C-alpha positions in Angstrom: -8.2 -75.0 -49.9 -10.1 -72.6 -51.3 -10.5 -71.2 -54.5 -7.7 -68.3 -55.8 -6.1 -67.0 -58.5 -2.7 -65.7 -58.8 -3.0 -62.1 -58.3 -2.2 -60.8 -61.4 -1.8 -63.5 -64.3 1.5 -63.2 -65.0 2.3 -63.5 -61.4 3.0 -67.2 -61.5 6.6 -68.0 -60.2 8.4 -71.2 -60.6 8.7 -72.5 -57.2 12.6 -72.3 -57.0 11.8 -68.3 -57.3 8.8 -68.4 -55.1 10.2 -69.9 -52.2 13.4 -68.0 -50.9 11.1 -64.8 -50.9 10.9 -65.9 -47.2 9.3 -62.1 -46.1 6.4 -63.2 -48.4 3.7 -65.8 -48.2 3.7 -68.5 -50.8 0.8 -69.8 -52.6 1.4 -72.9 -54.2 -0.4 -74.0 -57.6 0.6 -77.4 -58.8 4.4 -76.9 -60.0 4.0 -72.9 -59.9 3.3 -70.8 -56.8 2.2 -67.3 -56.6 3.0 -64.7 -53.5 -0.1 -62.5 -53.8 -3.3 -64.0 -54.8 -7.4 -62.8 -55.5 -10.3 -64.4 -55.5 -11.1 -66.9 -58.3 -11.3 -70.1 -59.9 -8.8 -72.4 -58.7 -7.9 -74.1 -55.9 -4.4 -73.5 -54.1 -2.8 -76.6 -53.2 -0.5 -75.6 -50.5 0.0 -71.9 -48.5 2.7 -70.8 -46.2 3.0 -67.8 -44.3 5.9 -65.4 -43.6 8.5 -67.2 -43.1 9.6 -64.2 -40.2 12.2 -64.8 -37.3 9.2 -65.0 -35.1 8.5 -68.3 -36.3 11.6 -69.5 -34.5 12.4 -69.7 -30.6 11.3 -67.3 -27.7 9.7 -64.3 -28.5 10.0 -63.4 -24.5 13.7 -63.9 -24.7 14.2 -62.0 -28.4 12.4 -59.0 -26.2 14.3 -59.2 -22.7 17.7 -59.1 -24.5 16.4 -56.5 -27.2 17.6 -59.3 -30.0 16.7 -59.5 -33.4 16.6 -63.0 -33.8 17.0 -65.8 -30.7 20.6 -66.5 -32.1 23.4 -66.4 -29.4 27.2 -66.4 -29.9 28.5 -68.2 -26.6 32.0 -67.4 -25.7 35.4 -69.0 -26.5 38.4 -68.4 -23.7 41.4 -66.2 -23.7 39.5 -63.8 -26.0 39.2 -66.1 -29.0 35.3 -64.3 -28.6 36.8 -61.1 -28.9 35.3 -57.8 -28.4 35.6 -57.3 -32.1 33.5 -60.4 -32.7 30.9 -59.4 -29.9 30.5 -55.8 -31.3 29.8 -57.6 -34.9 27.1 -59.5 -33.5 25.6 -56.7 -31.3 25.7 -54.3 -34.6 23.1 -57.0 -35.9 21.0 -57.8 -33.0 22.9 -60.7 -31.8 24.3 -61.5 -28.3 27.5 -62.3 -28.1 29.4 -63.4 -25.1 33.3 -62.0 -24.8 35.7 -65.0 -24.1 37.2 -63.7 -21.1 38.4 -67.2 -19.3 42.4 -67.4 -19.0 42.9 -63.6 -19.6 44.6 -61.1 -17.5 42.4 -59.1 -15.7 43.8 -56.2 -17.1 42.6 -57.4 -20.6 39.1 -58.2 -19.2 39.0 -54.4 -17.9 39.8 -53.4 -21.3 37.4 -55.4 -23.2 34.2 -54.3 -21.0 35.3 -50.7 -21.2 35.6 -51.2 -25.1 31.8 -52.9 -25.3 30.1 -50.3 -23.3 30.1 -47.8 -25.9 27.7 -50.5 -27.5 25.3 -48.9 -25.2 21.5 -50.6 -25.0 22.7 -52.9 -27.6 22.7 -56.5 -26.4 26.2 -57.7 -25.1 28.1 -59.8 -22.4 30.7 -61.7 -20.9 31.6 -65.0 -19.8 32.1 -66.1 -16.6 34.0 -69.3 -16.3 34.5 -71.2 -13.0 38.0 -71.6 -11.7 37.5 -74.1 -8.9 41.4 -74.0 -8.7 41.8 -70.4 -8.2 38.7 -69.5 -6.3 39.9 -66.1 -6.2 40.1 -65.1 -9.5 36.1 -65.2 -9.5 35.6 -63.1 -7.2 38.0 -60.4 -8.9 35.9 -61.3 -12.1 32.7 -60.5 -10.2 34.2 -57.0 -8.7 35.1 -56.0 -12.8 31.6 -57.3 -14.2 30.0 -55.0 -11.4 32.3 -52.5 -11.7 32.1 -52.1 -15.2 28.3 -52.4 -15.5 28.2 -55.4 -17.1 24.5 -56.6 -17.5 24.4 -60.2 -18.6 26.9 -63.0 -18.0 27.0 -66.4 -19.5 27.8 -68.7 -17.2 30.4 -72.0 -18.5 31.7 -75.0 -16.9 29.9 -74.6 -13.5 29.5 -77.9 -11.4 27.6 -76.2 -8.6 26.7 -72.6 -7.8 29.2 -70.5 -6.1 29.1 -66.9 -4.4 30.3 -65.1 -7.2 27.0 -66.1 -9.4 25.0 -65.1 -6.8 26.5 -62.0 -6.0 26.4 -61.1 -9.7 22.6 -61.8 -10.0 22.0 -60.3 -6.8 23.8 -56.6 -7.5 21.0 -53.5 -8.1 18.0 -56.3 -7.2 14.8 -54.2 -6.0 11.2 -54.2 -5.2 9.0 -52.4 -7.7 5.4 -52.5 -6.3 4.5 -56.3 -6.6 7.1 -57.0 -9.1 10.6 -57.5 -8.5 13.4 -55.9 -10.9 16.6 -57.7 -11.3 19.0 -55.7 -13.1 21.8 -58.7 -13.9 20.9 -61.7 -16.1 22.9 -64.8 -16.1 22.6 -67.3 -19.0 24.4 -70.4 -17.8 25.2 -73.6 -20.1 24.4 -77.1 -18.4 24.5 -80.5 -19.1 23.3 -82.3 -15.8 19.8 -81.9 -14.7 21.4 -81.5 -11.0 23.0 -78.2 -11.8 19.6 -77.2 -14.4 17.7 -77.4 -11.5 20.2 -75.3 -9.3 20.1 -72.4 -11.9 16.6 -72.6 -12.4 15.8 -72.4 -8.7 16.3 -69.2 -6.3 19.7 -68.6 -5.2 20.6 -70.9 -2.3 19.8 -69.4 1.2 23.3 -70.5 2.7 24.9 -68.6 -0.1 22.8 -65.2 0.3 23.2 -65.5 4.3 27.0 -65.4 3.3 26.9 -62.7 1.6 24.7 -60.5 3.7 26.8 -61.5 6.7 29.6 -60.1 4.4 28.0 -56.8 4.0 28.0 -57.4 0.4 24.5 -57.4 0.2 21.8 -56.0 2.2 18.7 -57.1 4.1 16.3 -56.1 1.5 18.5 -57.8 -1.3 18.5 -60.9 0.8 15.0 -61.4 1.3 13.9 -60.5 -2.2 16.6 -63.4 -3.5 14.3 -65.8 -2.5 11.6 -64.7 -4.8 13.8 -64.8 -8.3 15.4 -68.0 -10.4 19.4 -67.5 -10.1 18.6 -67.7 -13.8 16.1 -67.3 -16.2 17.9 -68.6 -18.9 19.9 -71.8 -19.7 21.5 -73.4 -22.7 21.4 -77.2 -22.9 25.1 -77.8 -24.1 25.1 -80.9 -25.7 28.5 -82.3 -27.9 31.0 -78.9 -28.2 34.4 -77.6 -28.2 36.1 -77.1 -25.3 34.8 -78.1 -21.7 31.6 -80.4 -22.5 30.4 -83.4 -21.1 29.8 -84.9 -25.1 25.9 -85.0 -24.7 23.4 -85.8 -26.7 21.3 -83.1 -28.1 18.1 -85.7 -28.5 18.3 -86.7 -25.1 19.5 -83.6 -23.4 17.1 -80.9 -24.5 14.1 -83.0 -24.0 15.1 -84.1 -20.7 15.9 -80.5 -19.7 12.5 -79.2 -21.0 10.2 -81.2 -19.0 12.6 -80.6 -15.8 11.9 -76.4 -17.2 8.4 -77.1 -17.0 7.8 -78.7 -13.7 10.3 -75.9 -12.2 8.2 -73.0 -13.6 5.0 -74.6 -11.9 6.7 -75.2 -9.0 8.7 -71.8 -8.5 5.9 -69.1 -10.7 8.8 -68.1 -12.5 9.2 -68.0 -16.4 12.5 -70.0 -17.2 14.0 -70.6 -21.1 15.8 -72.8 -22.3 18.5 -72.5 -25.4 20.4 -75.8 -27.5 24.3 -75.7 -28.1 26.4 -78.2 -29.2 26.2 -79.1 -33.0 24.5 -76.3 -33.6 26.2 -75.5 -37.4 23.5 -75.6 -40.6 20.3 -74.8 -40.9 19.2 -78.2 -40.3 20.7 -78.2 -36.9 19.3 -75.0 -36.1 15.4 -76.0 -37.1 16.3 -79.4 -34.9 16.6 -77.2 -32.1 13.9 -74.9 -32.7 11.8 -77.9 -33.6 12.7 -79.3 -29.9 11.4 -76.5 -28.5 14.3 -74.0 -28.0 13.9 -70.4 -26.9 17.5 -69.8 -28.8 20.3 -71.4 -30.2 23.9 -70.7 -28.9 26.5 -71.1 -31.6 30.8 -72.0 -30.5 33.1 -73.9 -32.5 31.7 -72.4 -35.8 32.3 -68.7 -34.8 36.2 -69.6 -33.6 36.8 -69.9 -37.5 35.1 -66.3 -38.4 37.1 -63.4 -39.4 36.3 -61.4 -36.1 37.6 -63.9 -33.7 40.6 -63.3 -31.7 42.3 -66.5 -33.4 45.0 -66.4 -36.2 44.6 -66.9 -39.3 46.5 -70.3 -39.3 44.3 -71.6 -37.4 41.5 -70.5 -38.8 42.6 -72.1 -41.6 43.1 -75.1 -40.1 39.2 -75.2 -38.9 38.0 -74.5 -42.3 39.8 -77.9 -43.5 38.3 -80.0 -40.1 35.6 -82.7 -40.6 33.5 -83.9 -38.1 35.7 -86.8 -37.2 38.5 -84.4 -36.6 38.0 -84.1 -32.7 39.1 -85.7 -30.1 38.7 -85.3 -25.9 41.8 -84.2 -24.1 42.8 -83.0 -20.6 41.7 -80.1 -19.6 44.5 -77.8 -18.1 42.5 -75.8 -15.9 40.8 -78.9 -14.1 43.4 -81.5 -14.9 43.5 -82.9 -11.3 39.7 -83.8 -11.5 39.7 -85.6 -14.6 37.8 -82.9 -16.7 38.1 -83.1 -20.1 38.1 -80.8 -23.3 37.1 -81.6 -27.1 39.6 -80.3 -29.3 40.7 -80.4 -32.9 43.2 -83.4 -33.9 43.8 -82.6 -37.5 47.5 -82.2 -38.7 47.6 -81.6 -34.4 49.5 -84.2 -31.7 48.2 -82.2 -28.7 45.7 -84.9 -27.6 47.8 -87.4 -27.8 50.4 -85.7 -25.8 47.9 -84.3 -23.2 46.8 -87.7 -22.6 49.9 -89.0 -21.9 50.7 -86.8 -19.6 47.1 -87.9 -17.8 48.5 -91.6 -17.6 51.3 -90.6 -16.1 50.1 -88.4 -13.4 47.8 -91.6 -12.5 50.6 -93.8 -12.5 52.8 -91.9 -10.5 53.0 -89.9 -7.2 56.1 -87.6 -8.4 58.1 -86.4 -11.3 61.0 -88.4 -9.3 58.9 -91.4 -9.6 59.0 -91.5 -13.6 60.7 -93.7 -15.3 63.6 -92.5 -17.0 62.6 -93.2 -20.6 59.2 -91.5 -20.3 61.0 -88.4 -18.9 63.4 -88.1 -21.5 59.7 -88.9 -23.5 58.5 -85.6 -21.5 61.9 -83.6 -22.2 62.2 -84.1 -25.8 59.0 -84.7 -27.2 56.2 -83.0 -25.1 58.1 -80.3 -23.1 61.4 -79.5 -25.4 63.7 -78.3 -22.7 64.0 -79.8 -19.2 61.7 -80.4 -16.3 63.6 -78.5 -13.8 63.0 -75.6 -16.6 59.6 -76.2 -16.9 59.1 -75.9 -13.3 61.3 -72.4 -12.4 58.9 -71.3 -14.9 55.9 -72.5 -13.2 56.8 -71.7 -10.1 57.6 -67.8 -11.2 53.9 -67.9 -12.6 52.3 -68.9 -9.5 54.8 -66.5 -7.1 53.2 -63.8 -9.5 49.4 -64.9 -9.3 48.8 -67.2 -6.5 51.5 -68.4 -4.0 49.1 -69.9 -2.0 49.7 -73.2 -4.7 53.4 -73.4 -4.0 53.0 -73.5 -0.5 50.9 -76.4 -1.0 53.1 -78.0 -3.7 56.0 -78.1 -1.1 54.4 -80.4 0.6 52.4 -82.8 -2.0 54.8 -84.3 -4.9 51.9 -85.3 -6.7 50.4 -81.7 -6.9 53.8 -80.4 -8.0 53.8 -82.7 -10.9 50.6 -81.7 -11.7 51.3 -78.1 -12.1 54.3 -78.9 -14.6 52.0 -81.6 -16.9 49.2 -78.2 -16.5 52.6 -75.8 -18.0 52.4 -78.0 -21.5 48.4 -77.9 -21.0 48.5 -74.0 -20.3 50.4 -72.8 -22.9 49.4 -75.0 -25.7 46.3 -72.8 -25.8 48.6 -69.6 -26.5 50.6 -71.3 -28.7 47.9 -70.8 -31.7 47.2 -66.9 -30.5 50.5 -66.1 -30.9 51.3 -68.0 -32.6 54.2 -69.7 -32.5 54.3 -71.8 -35.3 57.3 -73.7 -34.2 55.4 -75.7 -31.3 51.9 -75.8 -34.1 51.9 -79.9 -33.8 50.9 -79.2 -30.2 48.5 -76.3 -30.7 45.5 -77.0 -28.3 42.4 -75.9 -30.5 39.0 -76.2 -28.9 36.8 -77.7 -31.4 33.4 -79.5 -32.0 32.2 -81.9 -34.7 30.1 -78.8 -35.5 33.0 -76.8 -37.5 33.3 -80.3 -39.8 29.1 -80.2 -40.4 29.5 -76.2 -40.9 32.4 -77.1 -43.2 30.6 -79.7 -45.3 27.5 -77.4 -45.5 29.5 -74.3 -46.5 31.6 -76.1 -49.5 31.0 -74.7 -52.6 29.7 -71.5 -51.6 31.1 -68.2 -50.5 31.4 -69.2 -47.0 34.0 -71.9 -47.3 37.1 -69.5 -47.5 37.6 -68.4 -44.2 38.1 -64.7 -45.2 34.1 -64.5 -45.8 32.9 -65.9 -42.7 31.7 -62.6 -40.5 29.8 -64.0 -37.9 26.9 -61.5 -38.9 27.0 -63.4 -42.6 26.9 -66.8 -41.0 23.8 -66.0 -38.7 21.8 -64.8 -41.0 22.4 -68.1 -43.6 21.7 -70.5 -40.9 18.6 -68.5 -39.2 17.4 -67.8 -42.6 18.4 -71.3 -43.9 16.4 -72.3 -41.0 13.0 -70.2 -42.0 13.5 -71.7 -45.5 13.8 -75.4 -44.2 10.3 -74.7 -42.1 8.5 -73.6 -45.1 9.7 -76.2 -47.4 8.2 -78.7 -44.3 5.1 -76.9 -44.0 4.7 -77.8 -48.0 5.7 -81.1 -47.8 2.9 -81.6 -44.6 0.3 -80.5 -47.6 1.5 -82.2 -50.2 3.6 -80.9 -52.2 7.0 -82.7 -53.5 9.2 -80.7 -53.8 12.8 -81.9 -56.2 16.1 -82.5 -53.7 17.8 -79.0 -55.1 14.5 -77.3 -53.4 14.8 -79.3 -50.4 18.3 -77.8 -49.4 19.4 -74.4 -47.4 22.3 -73.4 -49.1 24.4 -69.8 -48.2 23.2 -67.7 -50.6 24.2 -64.1 -49.3 27.6 -64.1 -51.4 29.0 -60.4 -51.2 
């Protein structure tokens, strides 16, 4: 290192004073440091420039989405990722997605109308795959377009659908040699084949079908071949809710290689974020070290003040450990064998849901269930008679999709599935009411990230749920990652820091 001296003799600081000053450079002189220097006769042992957010993620992603940091708050269905949460994030220049899945369309309309008041601040709405009710996606896309939504988060998709393509192509136009896409899709994926579909231009067959129906014009159809369906994907590893439980250390690098191959093939600028297990400064920095353009949080936001769940549920989440989660059948894709990851601490939903799946696989109809199993369902799971459950189920589908009842009339297996889905569906609504008489049956989507966050926050102001605001959590995680990046940079230069200084703890207590 070149010879330097502190700008002022008294400017030497202890390392624990200098390291957290992220906005300033740090010059290390033995076990002391300075944030400014002048030419002198001492040699600097190590140096780190200002630890600003520019060190993390992709600058293009932040610029395109008008963000202050490469940090996205993923959606949580049924309004758990609430309008309050989206607004709180937007005010800090962060992108959050309203959790529209499972909500009545009128509730989605109201949320969009409210969020439009954010103007040019970043915000978006989730579009969740619903293969059991394809008409729902069409109705949702109608509302997204009518409401002026510019960015959506696509989740739980297994293939590209006409609704996704119709949203992406709305407003597409040529400006000279460039193409301007007014609407963006950020898709969560955990499979290579799906990532390849999203990063490619929209499927020609779907584009042509939209043109034939008059939903897009010929010019738009021609331009579609020149853009990716989505520039931005999220490599979703082990997470809460719908998850394939992928390993982040394997999934992200695999998709990153695919991204670069497809970018060369199609000539598009493609980006990749990381989700699943993003819960501490260490995991945030690990994602950026792998090359993530941005990170996306999920489970940890559910325990924040602004989320749409209840104080009772937030308290449960704040006590969870990393092992207090398990897989259970998903209500929306029960017959397909799709699973969701849920909280288990103090709850019985996961064991009862698994029993329903076992019974569904073993029997062809409700009438074929052994008497002991019917009694178990009525007394321990439904807490009412099976026929009463079917009556409620029938009335529900008479309102929302009578075609399902037509199929169930000739399929005893489907009728059984619908009865079982009654419990799976309501168990996610009981926590939001909350119906404490059914608290052991609460279905609370949660990944191991929640436990990791709780362990990191223990003993700090963030241990208490009432202090967990999305802006505070985001700031602690981003600045914590920057702090750890500074520590790592100094370590590469031979600076041996004591363990207490190698840890990023919450430090912005209100």
